[in-house]
N, C-alpha and C positions, 0 to 999 in steps of 0.2 A: 490862616489857611493851612499852615504846616500841621498844627495839632488836629485839625479836622481831617486832613489826609491820613495822618497816622491812625486816627480812630477808625476810618473807613477800612484801612488795611487790616486792622485787628479784627474787624467784623468779618472780612473776607476769610481770614485765617481760621477763625472760630467755625464759620460755616463749612469751610473746606475740611477741617479736621472732623467735624461731626459727620459729614458725608462719607469720609473715608472709613470711619468706624462702623457706619451703617452699610457700607459697601454700595452706596449710591453713586456709582462711577460717572454716570452721565451728568449729574448735577455737579460733581467734583470737577469734571473737565470744563463745564461752562463757567464755574466760579474761577477756575485757574486762568482761563482766557481773559475774563474780566479783570482779574488781578494783574495780569501781564499788561493789559492796556492802561490800567489805572496807575500802576506803579512800576515803571521800567527798572528800578533798582532791584526788584524782586523777580527779574526775568529768569534767572537760573532755577529758582524755586518753582516758578510757573511751568518751566519746561519739564521739570521732574514730575510735577503733579499731572500735567497733561499726558506725559508718557505713561505714568503709572495708571491713570484712569483708562486710557485706551487699551493697555495690556490686560488689566484685570477685567475690563468689560468683555474683551474677546474671550478670555479664558473661562469666564463664567458660562458663556454660551457654548464654547468648544474647549473642553478640558484638555490638558496636555496628554496626548497619547500618540501612538505611531500612526493611527488612522488619520489624525488631524494635522500631521506635520506639514504637508503641502499647503493646506489652507493657512496655517500659521505663517509660513514663509511668505505668502502673498499678502496677507492682511495686516501683519505686524511691522511692516517696514516703517510706517509713520511713527509708531511708538518707539521703535529702535532709534530713529533720528532724534526725537525729543530727549530720550534718556541719554543718548551719547552727548548731546549738547550740555546736559546737566553734569557731566563728568569733567568739564574743563576747570580751569583755575578759578573762575567765578563760582562754579558749583562747589569747589572745595572750600572757598571762603564762606559760601552760604551754608555749608554743612550738609549738602544733599548728595555729594559725590559718592559717598560710601553706599547710601541706600540706592543710588542709581546703578552702581556696579552690581549690587545684589539683585536688583530687578532685571538688569541685562542678563545675568546668569539664568534667571527664570525664563526670560524670553528666548535665549539660545537653547535651553532645554526643550521648550515647546516646539522650536524649529528643528530639533534633532541635532543641533550642533553641540555635542556633549563636551568636546575639548574646549571650545570657546567658552562654554559655561564655567568650566573649571578655571580657565584663565581669569574670567571676571571675578570669581571668588578669591583667587589669589591676589588680584589687584585690590580687592576690598579688605584683604588681610583677615579673612573670616576666622582662621584658626587662632588669631591673637585677640579676638574681641574680649573685652573685660565683662565679667558677669556683674551686672548692675541692674537696677530697676529700669524697665523700659515701658514706654507707652504701649497701649493695646495693639495699635497698628504695627509698631516696630517689632513687637513680639512675634506677630504672624510673619512678617517679612524675614526675620532671622530664622524662625522655625522652618519656613519653606526653603530658605537658603541651605540650611544643613541637610534637609531631606533631599533636595535636588542634588546636592553635592554627593551624598551617598548613592543616589540612583545613577548619577553619571559615572561614578567610580565602578559601580556594578555593571553598567552597560559597556564600558570600554573593555576591549579584549586585552589581555596581558600577553606581551610577546613571550615566545617560548624561551628566549635566552635570559629572561629576568630571573635573578637569583631568588632563592627561597626566602631570604631575609627581606628583600624588597616586596615580595608577594605578601609576607606576613605583616609588614609595615602598612602596606596598602589596605589589607583586610582590616587591620586594627583602626586605621583612619576612617574606613567606611562604617564600621560598627559604632565608633565614637560619634560620627556625624548623625547616624540614625538615633542614637541614644539621646543626644542633645536635642534633636528635633522632637523626639517623643516627649521629653520633659517640658520643652517650651510649648508644645501643642496643648498638653494637658493644662499647663498654667494659663495659656491664652483662653482656652475654653472655660476654665474656672472663673476667669475675670469677666468674660463677656456674657456668661449665662446662656440664655436661650436666643440671644441675638445673632449668633454666628454658627457656622458649620465648619467642620475641619476641612472638608474637600478631599478629593481622591489622593492628592499628593501626600498630605499629612497623614491620612489614614493608612496609606501604604507604608510610610515610614514607621508608624506605630506598630504595625504587625510584622515588620521586616526584621527587627533586631532578634527576637527569639528564634525565628526561622534560621537566621544566619548562625546563631549559636548552636542550634541542633545539627545543622549541616556540618559544622566543624567538630561535632562530637562533644560540645560543652553543654551537656544537658542541664546540669545544675545552674549554670549561668542563664540559660533560657527560662528555667522555672523562676529564678529570682527576678528576672526582668518582668515576667508576667505578673508576679506578685506585687512588684512596685507599681505597675500601671493600675492594677485592680485595687490597690490600697489607696490610690489617689482619691481625693474627695470628688464625689460624683456631681456632674452637672447635667442639665437637660440635654446638652449637645452630645454627651458621651454615652448616653444610655444604649443606643444601638451598638456602639463600638464595644462597650463593656460586655454585652451579650456574646459577641464574637470572641473576645479575649477569654471570657469565662469558659466557653466551650473548648477553645483550643488548649487552655491549661489543663482542663479535665482530661482531654485526650492524651496529652503528654504524660500526665501522672499515671493514667491507666495503662499506657503502652510501655513506658520505659522506666518506671520507678516502682520498686517493690522492696519490702523488708528493710534491710540495713542500708540500702542505697538511698532511702528517703531521708531528707533533712527537713525537720519541721520549721515553719517560718518563725522568725523572731518577733516578739511583740515590741512595738515602739514605746519608748518611755513617755508617759503622759506628762503634759505640761504642768508644772507646779502652779497652783493658783496664786494670783497676785492681788493685792489690794484688800478690800474688806470682804467679809464672809458673804455678803449679799451680792457681790459681783459675780456674774455668770462666767464660769470658766470656759475658755475656748478649747474644744476637743480636737483641733486641727493643728498640725505642726508642719513646718517647712524647713528643709536643710540649707536653703540658699535662695538668692533672688531669682535664679533660673530653675528652681525645683518646684514642682507642684505641691500643694498642701495635701497632707495625708491624714487619714483617720488615726486618732490616738486617744482612746478613752480608757478609763479605769476598768469598766466592765466589758471591754472588747473581747470577743471570743477568738481564741487562737487555736487552730487544729493541732493535734498532737501526733497524728499518724496519717498515712496516705488515704485511709478509708474515710476519716473525718473530713479531710480537705476535699476529696473528690465529691462526696455526698453534699457537702456544704456548697461547693461550686455549682453542682448540677441543680440543687434546689433553688439557689439564688437565680441561676440562669433560667430555670423553668418559670419562676415567678415573674421575671422580666419578660419572657416570651409570652406568657399568658396575659400579662398586662398590655402588651402591644398587639394582641390578637384583634382581628377585625371581625365583628359579629354580623355585620350587615351582609346579606346575600345578593345585593343588587349588582348589576353588571358593571357599574362604574367603579366599584371597589374590588373588582376581581383580581387585578394585579397585586394590589396591596394585601388582599386576603391570602393570596397564594404565597407571597413573600413571607408574611407573618407565620403562616402554617408551616412553611419549610423550616424556619428558624425553630419553631416549637417542636417539630418532629425530630430535628437533629438533636436537640437537648434531651428529649424523652427517650430516644434510642440509646444514647449514652447512659441515661439513668437506668434503663432496662438492663444494660450490661452490668453496671455497678451494683444494682439492687439484687440481681440474681447471683452475682459473684459472692456477695456478702450476706445473703439471706434476708434482705429487707424488702420483701415483696409488697408490704403494706405501703411503703413510700411510693412505689411504682403504681400501685392501684389507685392511690389518691391522686397522683399526677394525671393518670389517664382519665380518671373521673372528671377532673377539672378541664381536660382537653375536649370532652364531649360537647361543650357548649359552642365551640368554634370549629369543630371538625366534622360537620354534617356531610355524610357521604364519602368521607375519606377512608378508603379501604385499609390503608396502612395502619392508621390509628386504631381502627376497629380490630384489625388482626392482632396488633400488639396487646390490646386490652383482652381479647379472647385468650391469647397465650398466657397472659399474666393471671387472669382469673382461673384458668385451668391449673396453672402451677400452684395457686393458693387454694385449690379445691380439695375434695375429700381425700385424694391420695396423698396430700401433704398436711393433713391434720396432725397436730401435735399429740403427744402421749396423753394429754389431759382431755382430749376431745374424743368424741365417738369415732371409731375407725370405719373405713368403708365396708359396706356389707357384702357378703358373698352372694353369688347368684341364687335367686330363689328366696333370699332373705333380706330384701331391701329395707325392712323396718329396723335393722340393726343400727341405722342412722336415724335418730329420733327426729320426727318432723318438727320443724321450727327451731332446731338447734343451729348453732353457728356453722357446723359442718354441712348440714342440709342446705342452709341458705346459700353458702358459698358454692355448693354443687349446682343448685338451681340457677344461680347467677351465671356460673361458668357456662352451663349448657345454653342459657338464653343468649348470652353475648356471642357464643360460637355460632349459633344459628343466624344471628343478625350479621355477623362478619362473613359467614359463608355465602349469604345472599349477595354481598358486595364483591365476592371473589369467586366467580363461578368455575374457575379452573385451578383452584388451590386444593390439592389433594391432602397435603400435610395438615392443613387446618381441620379438615373433616376427620382425619385420624385422631387428632387431639380431642375433637368433640366426641368421637366414638369412645375414646378412652374415658372421658368424664361420664358419659351415659352408662357405660358398663359398671363403673364404680358406684354409681348411684342406684344400680339395679334396673335401669331403664333399658332393657336388652333390645327390644324392638327398635327403639330410637337409635341405639348404638349401631345395630346392624344396618339400618337405613343410611346412616352417615358413612359407615365403612364401605357399603356398596356404591354410594355416590363417588367416593374417592376411587374405588376400583374402576368404575366406568370412565372416570376422567383419565386415569393412567392407562387404561386399555386403549382409549382413543388416541392418546399422544405417544403411547409406547414409552412411558416415562420410567425413570429409574426407581420409583417407589412402588412398582407393580407388585413385587414380592411382599412388601410390608402391608400393602392394601389387602392382598389375599390372606395374609396372616391375621389381620384385625377382623376381617369378615369371618374367617374360620373360627376365631375365638368367640365371636358373637353367637354363631350357630352352636358352638360347643356349650356355651353357657345356657342357651335356650334349651338344648337337649337335657341338660342337667336340671333345669327348672321345671319343665313340663312333665306331667304325669300320664298324658294320653299317649298310647303306644305308637299310633300312626304318626303323630306330630314328633315324637321323640326319634323315631327311625328316620323321618325325613330330615330333621335337624342334624342328626348324626351323619347321615349320608352327605349333606351339603358341607358340613364341617370337615369331614375327611377329605372330600374332593378339593376344597380350598387349601387345606393345610398341606396336602401332597403337592399341589401346584406351587405353594409358597416355598416349600423345601426344594423343589426342582428349579425354580427361578433363582434362588440364592442358596447355594449349598454351603455357604460359610455363615449362615445365620443360625446361631445356636437356639434362638427362641423358636424358630419355625420347627426345628427337629424336636424341641422339648414339647411343644403343644401337640405335635403329631404323635409323639410317644404317649402323651397323656390321653389323646383320643383313642389310640389303639388299646390302651389299657382299659378305658371305659367300655370298649366293645369286647373286651375279653381276649383280644388278639395279642397274647403276651410275647410271642416270639417276634412279631413285627414291632411291638413296643420296645423290646430290648435292642433291636437293630437301630431304631430311631434314637434311642437313648445313647447308644455308642456313637452315633453321628453327632449328637449334641455335645457330648464330652470331647469328641475329636475337634469340633469347632471351637470349644472353649472349655478347657479342662477344669476350671474352677467354678463352673456353673452350678449354683446351689440346687436348682430344680433338677438338673441332670443327675447329680449325686444322690438326691433324694429318691428319684425314680429307680436308679440303679440299685440302691439298697433294698427298695421294696420288691423289685422284680427278682433279684437274686434270692431274696428270702422266700419267694414262692416255691422254689424247688425243694425245700425241706431236706436238702442233702448237705453233706459236710463241706465239700469244696466251695459250693456256691454260697453256703451260709457264711463261710469265712470271708468271701468277697463282699457280702452284704455288710459284715462288720467293718471291713476295711473302708468301704465307701462311707459308712456313717462316721467313722473316726476321721477320715479325710475331710468330710464336710465340717466336722467340729473344729478341725485345725484351721480351715479356711474362714470360718465364720465363728470366731470365739465368743462374740457377744450375742449370737443367736441361740434361741432355746431349742429349736426343733432338732438339731443334730443330737443333742444329749437325750432328748425324749425318744428318738428313734433308736439310738444306741442302747438305751436301757431296755426297750422292748425286744431288741434282737438278742441282747445278752441273756434275757430270760429263756430263750430257746436254745442258743448254741453255747452259752457259757453258764456260769453259776448264778443263782438268784442273788447271792451276796454281792457279786460284781455289779449286777443290775441295780441293786439297792444303793451301792456306792455312787454309781452314775446319777441315780435319781437325787441323791443328796447334793451332788455337784450342781445339778440343775436348780435345786431350791436355793443353794448359795448364790448362784448367778442371778436369779430373779430378785433376790433380796438385796443384792449389792447395788451400789449407786450407779454402776455402769448399766444396769438393766433398764434404767429410765432413758438412757441415751441411745441414739442410733449408732451402730458400728460405722467406722469410717468407710466411706465408699466413694467410688468415682462414677462417671456416667455409665460405665459398663454394668456395674452392679445395680444401678437404677433400673436397667432393662431386665434384670434377672427376676422373673416373676415370682419365683418361689424361694429366693435366697434367704428370706427372713420372715416369711408369712406366719402369722399365728391367728387362730380363731378360737372361739369359745369351746367348740367340740373337737378339739385336736385329738383328745385321748380316746375318742370313739373308735372301736375296732372295725366296724362295718357301717354301711349306710344304706338307705333305701335305694340309692342309685347303683349299688353294687350289682355286678353281673356274674353269672355262672357260679353255681354252688360249689363246683369242683375246685374253684380257685379261691376258696374262702380263706386259706392261709394268708394270701397276700393282703387281705383286707384287715388284718390286725394293724397294719399301718396305712391302709388305703384311705381312711377318712381324712387324715392329715394331708394326704396327697390330693384327694379329690377337691379340696378347697382351692387348690391352685387353679382349677378350671374357672373359678370365678374371678381370678386375677387377670389383669391385662399386662401389657409389657412394662408398665411402671410397677415398682415394688410396693407391696402393701406396708403400711406403717405398723409398728407393734401394737398389740392390744393394750388397753389400760393396764397399769401396773397391778392392780388388784386381781384382774382376770388372769394375768400371767402367773401370779403366785398361786392362785387357786388351781390352775392347770397342773403346776408342779406338785402341789399337795395331793391331787387326785391320782397322779402317776405313782407317787409314793404309796398311796393307799392300795393300788392294784398290786404293786410289788410286794407289799407286806402280806396281802392275801395269798400270793403265790408261795410265800414263805410260811404261811400258816399263822401269822401273827395278827389275829383278828382284832384284838384290843388296840394294837398300834394303828391298824388300818382305820378303825373307828375314830381314833384321835385325829388322824390326817383328814378324814372327811369332815370332822367338826371344824378344823382350821379352814378348810376350803369353804364351808358353809358360812363362816363369818365374813368371808371376802365376797362371795357371790351367792347369796342365799337362794336366788330364784333360778339358778342354772339347772337345766335338765341333767347335766352331767353329774352334778352333786347328788341329785336324787337317785340317778342310776347307780352311782358308786355306793351310795348308802344302801341301796337294795342289795348290791352284791355282798356287802358286809353282813346284812341280816340273813342272806341266803347261806353264807358260810357258817353262820351260827344256827342254821336250820330254823330260823324264825320266818316261816314262809308267809304268814299273813302280813307281817310288817314289810317283808320284801315285796309282796304283791302290791301293797299300797304305794310303795316308793316307785315301782316301775310304772304303775298307772299314772302317778303324778308326773313322772318324767315324760310320758307320752302325751299328757295333757298340755305340757309346754311345747314339746317338739313331737308332733304326731307321726312323723316319718322316721323317727330314730330307730333303726333296725335292731340295734343291740337291746334296747329296752323291750321291743316286741319279743325277741328270742327269749330273754330272761323272764319276761312275764309268762310266756308259755311254759317255761320250766317251773315257775312258781305254781301255776295252775296244775301242772302235772303232779308236783309234789303234794299239793293239797287234795289230789284226787279228782279234780274237775277236768276230766279228760276231754269232754266236748269243747270246753273253752280253751283248753291247751292246744288243740289242733287248729282252731279257727284263725287266730292272728298270725300263725307261723307258717302255714302252708304256702309254698312248698319247701320252705327253709326249715330244717330241723334244728332244735336247740343244740348249741355247742357247749361242751363241758368247759369249766373254768380251768 
């Protein structure tokens, strides 16, 4: 009978232990009551098990929180009685008194008795527990005990008379409790796998340690703690928690760590292989019985800088968020779908900040593309994607790609090219996002910017006017910028169209909108710049100068303003103003040392007010600049320079003196520089990227050719044209300049052919028309000489 009774007790103990590990508390309580009736000598153990089961069963349904304190005080009295019985001498002999004190601490915490909970942990001698291997259930009890101890210390207010030493000691004890709880929690979850969840108390403790370090100013300690938790071997139960920790560490690194402050993580030493060569080596290491296993492999990647670590964290976090996304659109999964979407959006917003900061838009675009499958109808995700595709669109094409086309010449971007595809994609995504955000004016301005750069002027005007109507209805803060964008669109339309009535209508609308933009925001240098440009297109040079002065007063280093000032002062053809034009060009050269247009403008001005030799020297400086390695790179700039529409723009026909869009024959002197300026009308508030390197070098050679012609060095000019022809053989400017060389040698028939070929490529190039008329006149073909040039007379070289 005795052996049969012992076997029955063992069966009960086995079943009870299994129920405890599976958190089946109802069954555990029933078995404990049967054990108590069957074996009175195990009464203390039964009391402990019954109290534990009732406590855990209640907390599973009503987690410990301030809202549930009153309920816990009412419903946990029975559990308190059983656990108190287990702390007597019989309980100590049975070995359950320690665990009973730990659970009483948990019970008192649930009831809001924080001081009593700390007393129970003191009776259990929690601080002196020996680190040794523990069963799974004991791991959780100890982990929760340390977590609750830290929370109780945090909840209790410190008396004002407490010394700073005592406060520091208390804070150190609280952090140590949370750290031990975190390690034990991760170890517990690694050992249980998918069978258990951490629960709110343990999850709070896991996230609490880094936050306390950050509050105390110990940023590096917080980062090290995040790294330790993320380097622990992942289990199914920690996946959601790892996503939170990953996002938090990325936020800390992005906000508070830069440059020399950053310390790269140290790689754990890999475990040396033991036994035969065929035995599989374990890639996980542990520093102690209470420490979780950590990844340690030979090929493990370790970040070397904050950029690598942030991007790695966000890409891993994005992968976890996408994996957990809910694709079903049914109503029953709405809460889970919204939760997963919030997690994914939080990670992608951080990735957007990091990617744009370090110029990795491709990573952001790939992430947003993956997000499309689970973000149906999510306006925020679509808006982020629209902004990202616009940032990677034509205005941000690299030097090796086709640059954005000026107005009236959208075919400068080859159809089917990568830049064209990115522009089409950016415009399409912006339209889709705008439909989801009916009151977002900023998004429509970005879409208008993209359309202008692609040469889709009507679509850009439509988007800008939508934004204008939104801001007018709400009296928003972006009303001035909406007027500016709409005015830019009409300005581009006027430059593109050839019908007089349509051109006058577009010019009138542009002038009205730009004047309103300047009145609404008198500190916006771009509004004054485009207003001055519009006045210049209309031939109102005095008004253009006033607007240029306002532009430079708002921002003295504005490249477009300096460029306009140089051009307008050069119109007077008088000494003092000529010197002002030279000073403006030199100032622009100093502000933008890597830009080519200040030297080109300075060389043209030096031809008039200084010696041709000085102009030739400036032209050689320009050629040296474009041949240098820096010519391939963007000059360093900030967000302000990004908004400077003409700070560094270059186009194929920069060296043209006049254009078909030129107005008023009496102001022809200004248009020796006006072509380079009129290209600014096709720009929007984002700065144009440099032309391809070959085109920039060709432009410099053509400028040198014109300078050599002014010096009478025809053979040197022919050599410069040959160099330009090898770089851009099909450019109308090359043919035009070659015609000038033949005209200087009085080879009129060859000059006529060159000018005709230039017009075949660019039919509206005014300089070629004028010089073709001069060639006809020199050949004696007077009727043909008058036809293409009326009413403009040919100008002498």
